[in-house]
N, C-alpha and C positions, 0 to 999 in steps of 0.2 A: 899483097895487101889484103887485110881482113875486111869482110863485108858485114858489119853490124854484129848481130847475135847469132850467127850461124853455129850450129852444133858440130863440133869437130868429129865426133863419133856418131854416125847416124843411128846406131842401135841404142844410144843413150837418150834419144828424143823423148820417149815416153817417161823415162825415169825423171828427166828434167821437168817435164810437164807436171808429174806427180809432186815433185819437190816444190815447184812454184805454187801449186794448189795448197799444199800443206802450209807453206809460209804465209799464204793469203789468209787461211783459216786462223793461224796463230795471231795475226794482227787484226783480225775482224773484218777483212775485206772479202766481199762475196764475188768470186770470179766465176765466170761461166765458161764452158768449153768453147774454143774458137776465139773470135774477135772480142776484145775488151776495150775498145777505143773510148768508151764512155767513162773510164776511170779518171779521177783527178790526178794531177801530178803528185799530190801528197799520198794518195792511195798507192800509186805505182811505186813511188819511192819507198814507202813503208814495206811493200812486198820485197823489193830488191834488197833493202837494208836487212830485212829478216833473213833472206836467203844467205847473204854474206855472213851475218851473225852465226847462222847454223853451220855454214861451211867452216868458219874459224873454230867454232866449238868442236866440230868433228875432227878437224886437223889436230887441235891441241890434245884431244883425247887419244889420238893415234900416236903422237910423238911422246906422250907421257908413258905409254906402254901399258 
């Protein structure tokens, strides 16, 4: 059973952190390094939504060749 948002490939941790920071900038949310428990649900959802949007865009560009 999976435990939340654990990264499957430990070497990818910094890349995922960079990806999250980039998505936050794109939606205008100011993230800081480390704990960001002061974010609203709307802000956190915006970041997650942007990450998914970027992943889909990347996937689509790869399958189109």
